Structures are given as C-alpha cells and as structure tokens.
C-alpha positions as CSV (number, residue, x, y, z in Angstrom):
1,M,96.5,53.9,155.4
2,N,100.1,55.3,154.7
3,V,100.7,57.1,151.6
4,L,104.0,58.5,150.1
5,V,104.2,61.2,147.6
6,L,107.4,61.6,145.5
7,G,108.3,65.2,144.4
8,S,108.8,68.8,145.7
9,G,106.9,71.0,143.3
10,G,103.5,72.5,143.0
11,R,102.0,69.4,141.5
12,E,103.1,67.5,144.3
13,H,101.6,70.1,146.7
14,A,98.3,69.7,144.9
15,L,98.5,65.9,145.2
16,V,99.0,66.4,148.9
17,R,96.2,68.7,149.4
18,G,93.8,66.3,147.6
19,L,95.1,63.4,149.7
20,L,94.6,65.3,153.0
21,R,91.0,66.1,152.1
22,S,90.2,62.4,151.6
23,P,87.6,61.3,154.0
24,R,89.8,58.2,154.5
25,R,92.1,60.2,156.4
26,P,95.4,58.8,155.1
27,R,98.9,59.5,156.8
28,V,100.6,61.2,154.2
29,F,104.6,61.5,153.8
30,V,106.3,63.6,150.9
31,A,109.7,63.0,149.8
32,P,111.4,65.5,149.8
33,G,108.3,68.0,149.7
34,N,108.8,71.8,149.9
35,G,108.0,74.6,152.3
36,G,104.2,74.4,151.9
37,T,103.6,70.6,151.8
38,Q,103.6,70.3,155.5
39,I,101.0,73.2,156.0
40,P,97.7,71.8,157.4
41,V,94.7,71.1,155.2
42,A,91.4,70.4,156.7
43,G,93.1,70.1,160.0
44,R,95.7,67.6,159.0
45,S,99.4,67.7,157.9
46,A,101.7,65.8,155.8
47,L,105.3,65.0,156.8
48,N,108.2,65.8,154.7
49,V,111.0,63.2,154.4
50,D,114.5,64.4,153.6
51,I,115.0,61.8,150.6
52,P,115.4,63.0,147.0
53,A,112.6,61.8,144.7
54,D,115.3,59.9,142.6
55,D,117.0,58.1,145.4
56,L,115.4,54.8,144.5
57,D,117.3,52.7,147.1
58,R,116.5,55.0,150.2
59,L,112.9,55.6,149.1
60,A,112.2,51.9,148.7
61,A,113.8,51.4,152.2
62,F,111.6,54.1,153.6
63,A,108.5,52.6,152.0
64,R,109.2,49.2,153.8
65,A,110.0,50.7,157.0
66,Q,107.0,52.9,157.2
67,R,104.5,50.2,155.7
68,I,103.7,52.5,152.8
69,D,100.4,51.2,151.3
70,L,100.6,53.3,148.2
71,T,103.4,55.6,146.7
72,I,102.4,58.3,144.1
73,V,105.1,59.4,141.7
74,G,104.9,63.2,140.8
75,P,108.0,64.1,138.7
76,E,109.2,62.4,135.5
77,E,112.9,61.7,136.4
78,P,112.1,58.9,138.9
79,L,109.6,57.4,136.4
80,C,112.1,57.2,133.8
81,R,114.7,55.8,136.0
82,G,112.5,52.9,137.0
83,V,111.0,53.8,140.5
84,V,107.9,51.9,139.5
85,D,109.7,48.8,138.3
86,R,111.7,48.8,141.6
87,F,108.9,49.2,143.9
88,S,106.8,46.6,142.1
89,A,109.8,44.2,142.2
90,E,109.6,44.5,145.9
91,G,106.0,44.1,146.4
92,L,105.4,47.8,147.1
93,R,102.2,49.4,145.5
94,I,102.8,52.5,143.4
95,F,101.1,54.8,141.1
96,G,102.7,55.5,137.8
97,P,103.9,53.9,134.7
98,T,107.0,51.6,134.2
99,A,110.2,53.0,132.9
100,A,109.5,51.2,129.5
101,A,106.0,53.0,129.3
102,A,107.5,56.4,130.5
103,R,109.7,56.6,127.3
104,I,106.6,58.3,126.1
105,E,107.8,61.2,127.9
106,G,111.5,60.5,128.5
107,N,112.4,60.0,124.9
108,K,110.7,62.3,122.3
109,A,112.2,60.5,119.5
110,F,110.7,57.0,120.7
111,A,107.5,59.0,121.3
112,K,107.3,60.4,117.8
113,R,108.2,57.0,116.2
114,L,105.4,55.5,118.3
115,M,102.8,58.1,117.3
116,R,103.6,57.5,113.5
117,E,103.3,53.7,114.1
118,A,99.9,54.2,115.8
119,G,98.5,56.7,113.6
120,V,98.2,59.5,116.1
121,P,97.9,62.9,114.6
122,T,101.1,65.0,115.3
123,A,103.7,67.4,113.6
124,E,105.6,66.1,110.6
125,A,109.0,65.6,112.1
126,R,112.6,64.4,111.5
127,I,115.0,62.9,114.2
128,F,118.7,63.3,114.2
129,G,121.2,61.8,116.6
130,P,121.7,58.6,118.4
131,D,118.7,56.2,118.9
132,D,119.8,55.3,122.4
133,L,119.7,58.0,124.9
134,T,121.4,56.0,127.7
135,P,124.7,57.7,128.8
136,P,127.9,55.8,127.6
137,T,129.7,53.9,130.2
138,D,133.0,53.4,128.7
139,A,135.5,55.2,126.2
140,R,134.5,53.2,123.2
141,E,130.9,54.0,123.7
142,R,131.7,57.5,124.2
143,E,133.7,57.7,120.8
144,R,130.8,56.0,119.1
145,R,128.2,58.2,120.6
146,A,130.3,61.4,119.7
147,A,130.5,60.2,116.1
148,A,126.8,59.6,116.0
149,V,126.1,63.0,117.4
150,Q,128.4,64.6,114.9
151,R,126.8,62.8,112.0
152,G,123.3,63.6,113.4
153,F,124.2,67.3,113.6
154,E,125.5,67.3,110.1
155,L,122.5,65.6,108.7
156,A,120.1,68.1,110.8
157,C,121.9,71.2,109.3
158,D,121.5,69.7,105.8
159,Y,117.8,69.3,106.2
160,L,117.3,72.6,108.0
161,L,118.9,74.7,105.2
162,T,116.3,73.1,102.8
163,R,113.5,74.7,104.9
164,D,112.0,78.1,104.5
165,E,109.2,78.1,107.3
166,P,109.3,78.4,111.1
167,I,110.8,75.1,112.8
168,V,110.4,73.7,116.2
169,V,113.5,72.0,117.7
170,K,113.1,69.7,120.6
171,A,115.7,67.8,123.0
172,A,114.8,64.2,122.8
173,G,115.7,63.8,126.3
174,L,114.4,65.0,129.6
175,A,115.0,68.9,129.9
176,K,112.7,70.0,132.7
177,G,110.5,72.0,130.5
178,K,113.5,73.8,128.9
179,G,114.0,71.5,125.8
180,V,111.5,73.1,123.1
181,F,112.7,75.9,120.8
182,V,110.5,77.7,118.4
183,C,112.8,79.0,115.6
184,D,111.7,81.6,113.2
185,D,114.0,80.7,110.3
186,P,116.5,78.1,109.3
187,A,119.5,80.0,110.5
188,H,118.0,80.3,114.0
189,A,117.1,76.5,114.0
190,V,120.6,75.5,112.9
191,R,122.2,77.6,115.7
192,T,119.7,75.9,118.2
193,V,120.7,72.3,116.9
194,E,124.5,73.3,117.4
195,R,123.9,74.6,120.9
196,L,122.0,71.2,121.7
197,M,124.1,68.7,119.9
198,I,127.6,70.3,119.9
199,E,127.7,72.7,122.7
200,N,125.5,70.3,125.1
201,I,123.6,73.2,126.8
202,L,121.2,70.5,128.0
203,G,123.8,67.6,128.3
204,E,122.9,64.3,126.9
205,A,119.2,65.2,126.8
206,G,119.9,67.4,123.6
207,Q,122.4,65.2,121.7
208,T,119.3,63.6,120.0
209,V,117.0,66.1,118.3
210,V,113.4,66.2,116.9
211,V,112.9,68.7,114.3
212,E,109.3,69.3,113.4
213,E,106.9,71.6,111.6
214,R,105.6,74.4,113.8
215,L,101.8,73.8,114.3
216,T,99.4,76.8,114.8
217,G,96.1,77.0,116.8
218,R,95.0,76.9,120.2
219,E,96.7,74.6,122.8
220,A,95.0,72.3,125.4
221,S,96.2,69.9,127.9
222,V,94.0,66.5,128.2
223,L,94.9,64.2,130.9
224,A,93.5,60.7,131.4
225,L,93.9,58.0,134.2
226,V,94.9,54.7,132.4
227,D,94.9,51.3,134.1
228,G,96.2,49.2,131.3
229,R,92.7,48.7,129.9
230,T,90.5,51.5,130.8
231,I,91.1,55.3,129.8
232,Y,89.3,57.9,132.1
233,L,89.6,61.4,130.8
234,L,89.9,64.1,133.5
235,E,88.8,67.6,133.1
236,C,90.9,69.5,130.7
237,A,93.1,72.6,131.1
238,R,95.1,75.1,129.1
239,D,98.5,76.1,130.2
240,Y,100.8,79.0,129.4
241,K,104.5,78.1,128.6
242,R,106.1,81.6,127.6
243,I,107.7,83.5,130.5
244,N,105.9,86.9,129.4
245,D,102.5,88.1,128.5
246,G,101.3,87.5,125.0
247,D,103.3,84.4,124.8
248,E,106.6,86.1,124.5
249,G,110.0,85.2,125.7
250,P,111.5,81.6,126.3
251,N,109.6,78.5,127.1
252,T,109.2,77.6,130.8
253,G,107.9,74.7,132.7
254,G,104.6,76.6,132.7
255,M,103.5,80.1,134.0
256,G,100.1,79.4,134.9
257,A,96.9,77.4,133.7
258,Y,93.1,77.1,134.0
259,S,90.6,74.5,133.8
260,A,86.9,75.0,133.0
261,A,84.0,72.9,132.2
262,G,83.4,72.9,128.5
263,L,86.9,74.1,127.7
264,L,86.7,71.6,124.8
265,P,83.4,70.3,123.6
266,D,82.3,66.9,124.1
267,G,82.6,65.7,120.6
268,L,86.1,67.1,120.4
269,L,86.9,65.4,123.6
270,H,85.7,61.9,122.2
271,Q,87.8,62.5,119.1
272,I,90.8,63.1,121.2
273,E,90.1,59.9,123.1
274,E,89.6,57.7,120.1
275,Q,92.4,59.2,117.9
276,V,95.0,60.1,120.5
277,F,94.7,58.0,123.8
278,V,93.2,54.7,122.5
279,P,95.8,54.2,119.7
280,I,98.8,55.3,121.9
281,V,97.8,53.2,124.8
282,D,97.4,50.1,122.5
283,A,100.8,50.7,120.9
284,L,102.4,50.8,124.3
285,S,100.8,47.4,125.1
286,L,102.0,45.9,121.7
287,H,105.5,47.2,122.7
288,E,105.2,45.1,126.0
289,S,105.0,48.4,127.9
290,P,101.3,48.6,129.1
291,Y,100.5,52.0,130.5
292,C,99.2,52.4,134.1
293,G,99.1,55.8,135.6
294,V,98.1,59.3,134.4
295,L,99.0,60.1,130.8
296,Y,99.1,63.7,129.7
297,A,98.6,64.8,125.9
298,G,99.8,68.2,125.0
299,L,97.7,69.3,122.0
300,M,97.4,71.9,119.3
301,L,93.8,72.4,118.0
302,T,94.7,73.1,114.5
303,P,92.3,73.8,111.5
304,G,92.9,70.3,110.5
305,G,92.0,68.8,114.0
306,P,93.9,68.2,117.3
307,K,97.5,67.2,117.0
308,V,99.8,66.0,119.7
309,L,102.6,68.2,120.7
310,E,104.0,66.1,123.5
311,F,103.1,63.2,125.8
312,N,103.9,63.4,129.5
313,A,103.9,60.3,131.8
314,R,102.7,62.1,134.9
315,F,100.4,64.8,136.0
316,G,101.2,68.2,134.4
317,D,102.4,71.2,136.4
318,P,100.7,73.7,136.7
319,E,97.7,72.1,135.2
320,T,97.3,69.7,138.0
321,Q,96.7,72.7,140.4
322,P,93.5,74.0,138.9
323,I,92.4,70.5,137.7
324,L,92.5,69.1,141.3
325,M,91.0,72.2,142.7
326,R,87.9,71.2,140.8
327,L,87.8,67.6,141.8
328,R,85.0,66.9,144.4
329,S,85.6,63.0,144.3
330,D,88.2,61.4,146.6
331,L,91.5,61.6,144.8
332,L,92.8,58.7,146.9
333,D,89.9,56.4,145.6
334,A,90.8,57.4,141.9
335,L,94.4,56.7,142.1
336,E,93.9,53.3,144.0
337,A,91.3,52.5,141.2
338,T,94.0,53.2,138.6
339,V,96.5,50.9,140.4
340,D,94.2,48.0,141.0
341,G,92.6,48.1,137.4
342,R,89.2,49.2,138.6
343,L,88.9,52.5,136.7
344,D,85.7,51.2,134.9
345,Q,84.0,51.2,138.3
346,I,84.4,54.8,139.4
347,T,82.7,57.9,138.4
348,L,84.5,61.4,139.4
349,E,82.6,64.4,140.1
350,W,83.7,68.0,139.4
351,D,83.2,71.4,140.6
352,P,81.4,73.2,137.7
353,R,83.3,76.5,138.6
354,P,86.4,77.4,136.6
355,A,89.9,77.4,138.3
356,V,92.7,79.5,137.5
357,C,96.3,79.2,138.6
358,V,98.9,82.0,138.3
359,V,102.6,81.1,138.7
360,M,104.9,83.4,140.7
361,A,108.4,82.8,139.6
362,S,111.8,84.1,140.7
363,R,113.7,86.7,138.8
364,G,115.8,85.2,136.0
365,Y,113.6,82.0,135.6
366,P,113.7,79.8,133.4
367,D,117.6,80.5,133.6
368,A,119.6,81.2,136.6
369,V,117.9,82.4,139.6
370,Q,118.8,83.4,143.1
371,D,117.2,81.7,146.2
372,G,116.6,82.5,149.9
373,F,114.2,85.5,149.7
374,D,111.4,85.9,152.3
375,I,108.0,85.3,151.0
376,R,105.5,87.7,152.5
377,G,101.8,88.2,152.4
378,L,100.7,84.5,152.3
379,E,98.2,84.9,155.1
380,E,96.8,88.1,153.6
381,A,96.4,86.3,150.3
382,A,94.2,83.6,151.9
383,G,91.4,86.0,152.2
384,A,91.4,87.8,148.9
385,E,88.3,88.5,147.3
386,G,86.5,86.7,150.1
387,G,88.3,83.4,149.4
388,S,88.2,80.3,151.7
389,P,90.4,77.3,151.6
390,D,87.9,75.6,149.3
391,D,88.2,78.2,146.7
392,L,91.6,79.8,147.1
393,F,94.8,78.0,147.7
394,V,98.5,78.8,147.4
395,F,100.3,75.9,146.1
396,H,104.0,75.9,147.1
397,A,106.7,74.8,144.6
398,G,110.1,76.3,144.8
399,T,110.1,77.1,148.5
400,K,111.5,75.9,151.7
401,H,110.9,76.5,155.4
402,V,113.6,78.3,157.4
403,A,113.2,78.2,161.1
404,G,112.6,81.7,162.6
405,R,111.9,83.1,159.0
406,G,109.0,81.0,157.6
407,P,109.1,80.2,153.9
408,V,111.6,81.5,151.5
409,T,112.2,81.0,147.8
410,S,114.1,78.0,146.6
411,G,113.7,77.5,142.9
412,G,112.5,79.0,139.7
413,R,108.8,78.6,140.0
414,V,107.9,79.5,143.4
415,L,104.1,79.6,144.1
416,G,101.0,78.7,142.2
417,V,98.1,80.9,143.4
418,T,95.0,79.0,142.4
419,A,91.3,80.1,142.7
420,L,87.8,79.0,141.8
421,G,85.1,81.3,140.8
422,D,81.6,81.4,139.3
423,S,83.2,82.4,136.0
424,I,86.7,82.4,134.4
425,D,86.8,86.2,135.0
426,A,85.8,85.8,138.7
427,A,88.4,83.0,139.1
428,R,91.0,85.3,137.5
429,R,90.1,88.3,139.7
430,R,90.4,86.3,142.8
431,A,93.7,84.6,141.9
432,Y,95.3,88.1,140.8
433,A,93.9,89.6,144.0
434,A,95.8,87.0,146.1
435,V,99.1,87.5,144.0
436,S,99.0,91.2,144.6
437,R,99.1,90.5,148.3
438,I,102.2,88.2,148.0
439,S,105.7,89.6,147.6
440,F,109.3,88.4,147.5
441,D,112.4,89.8,146.0
442,G,112.2,89.4,142.3
443,A,108.9,88.1,141.9
444,H,107.8,87.8,138.4
445,Y,104.4,86.6,137.0
446,R,102.3,86.9,133.8
447,G,99.2,89.2,133.9
448,D,97.2,87.5,131.2
449,I,96.6,83.9,132.5
450,A,93.2,82.7,131.3
451,A,92.6,86.1,129.6
452,T,93.4,84.9,126.1
C-alpha cells in the first residue's frame, strides 16, 4: 500500500512513525517532510518528496503517478485551500475535512457563530471586520474591504473602551499559532486590534478579529476521529502555549504537551462528547459541510464546566506526538476506517503509561529565528534513562538534512523530545534527560512541561 503524508512538522513525523510501525508495512512518502522523516523506524524508512504541502497541482499529479492509496493531511493550510476537495474530485482517497468543513479552524468568526448556533459552550465574544476572509481580487473589492476593516476597527475600539476586564483578541484567519493575544486591559486590547486590523502584522488573517472574554481554569486538548456519522474520542492531552516557564511570554504553536490515562475523568469526557463534539458535527452537517477527519477541541475547564477555546481541523502539534506514542493499535487501520465510514467497527488500544513531549525551539521563536545550526547529541539522547525506540523518540520539526553535516535547524520549533514512563514524573525525567544531551546554537525549551 502507498501512503502520502502532507506536511513537514513534528506532527507529520509522528504520523510517519505510526505508519512505519504498521504491520501492513505501507510504502510511505512525505511531502515535503523534514530532516527526520526519512530516519528508519522499525527497520523501514519513508521517502521525502520535494513538493510543498500546499502545491495542490503537483501533489495530485504525484499521487496519481505513484498510485497513492491514501493521502493524510497534516497542516491546516492545505485543508483550508481545498486539498481534500481536489483529491476527492480526482478519485484520490484522502484523510481530512473538506475546505467548507475546515472553516471550523480557518475562520474563527465562522467557528464562533457556529458554536453559538449549535449551543456549544464557549467564551462570550464579539466579531469585528469583514465576514468574508477571502483576499480581494480587484481594486473595487480592495476598496470595499478596506472600508469594512476600518469600520470594524472603529467598532472594536468603541466596544473595548467599555470593558474593564482582561480581554482575548484573536485573528479570525490562519495565523500559525500566533493569532491569539491575551490583553490585561482595554488599552492593550485596542493596541492589539490596531496592530492586527490597521498595521496588518498578520496580513489578511487579522483583518477580522474575534474579541472575547478571558476564561480561567485548566486547559485540555481533546481530539476525535470523525467519519461523518461516528465520533471516536482519542486519548486527551494538555499542551503548553507560552514560550517560557510558568506560562509567561507570548503564545506559540506549542512548547510541549503530555498525554496520560485519566487526564480527564470519564464523566467529563462524556460531557465533552455530548456538549461539544456531537452538536458541532451536527451543525456542520446542517451547513452541508459533513466532517470527516480528526477534529481537535481546545478546551478551558472552567468552574462552570468545559468551554471551547478553539477548534482545529487536524491533529494538534505537539499533542499528536505524545498521543501517538501511546497508541498501540495500527494507526493506518484507524485512519482508513475514518475515510471509509467504519469508525463504529474499530476499538483502539492505548499504552497505559503517560507520554511527555518537550519542544526544543530556536532562539527568537515565535518571532524571527536564525536557521542552519548543527544539531548535536541525537544519538546520545536515544539512550537517555534507559530509553528505547518504543519509549523514547525525538520527533523532528524545524530540521533539514545537509550532506556531510547531518541535521541542522530549519525553523522555530526544531525538535519534540517525547518519552513514555511508568508515571508522569518518570516520563518527564526521561524526556528531559534526553533533552539535556541535545544541543544546537540558541536552543530554548521550557523546564516545566507536565510539571504543572
């Protein structure tokens, strides 16, 4: 069987590892992959393909030429651009939601309105700016959009100046994990809205904003496979978004995560399934956007119950790394069951041990970073705390392989060092022991993943 994975991050490396461990022994391609996705797993290797994950024409041509039996989409950009629609129209089998369904992530204003309509618990919010996030194509459309953005900015400022509590400002479009701003006071919120809507620090993604109340509580990430009819919850996780220990500093795409059995009690998981996943999947179907793929709910466990912070239309990163480290069942079987509408026929088995993932990032992340630094100590890390490939794995993200040098840094989040242990503390010790053996110029990581 030929399988194609789209993407180049740690999430995609985790998917590749899971596929290579399948007893069905698929032939795995990764477009474009990274410096680690070709490293052998269980005696087998994937093949990197030099095609960007959002080049739909070349990807479809490659899938036809190589007779790809299943394509698995990692990142959100190709989903929102319609890669599933394109492949499906050409008779190519693909895992992921259509562009219409992927709006649940690609347009936070749409997602917020859909949650209101479906009665999904979420933060109270106001939306300011153009309803349509599609880039304008001519001068008249650009003028109309500019006027709508300006009017939205003025209304947002008027609203914010009536508030006196902490506010969260979100760019409505895709912002690669950099579109959420927690503002301590109205002045900070107004300045943030100005930077997004007027100064265009995130481009068109920030020209529409969602302004919402700041929720308090403990965060959790719950992912589910959805085949249009059946919802199958995966083991849940908790991730850490802020760059520094103690949840200080700017938001990032994620500086680490852990997954553990019993992280959320069964009663709470049932509540989340019934109050979050069922109504949102039903609402998407009513909007003629049936959902098929993996649906991620980022939740705040407030004193009043779980509330949705965001939905993602794909596996989370770095949550996927510890979650899939714990998966004992065949990943390929689960993904195929989702595509084929057979989720009600499978049962997934999980390693009862917790898994902890520590992200090693480049200096300057989440802003500008420098690339091209040699990564040292990967082989030494593999044996940390008595680790084996089954209970310790270094997932590559922002890396590339340079002939004669080996892996070098090539992005903000560089590695996701992930370990299993008999307890969360044991998994932490194993992961951090491995981290201590890896070095590259400017390496930065949090020291409190899974500690709080």
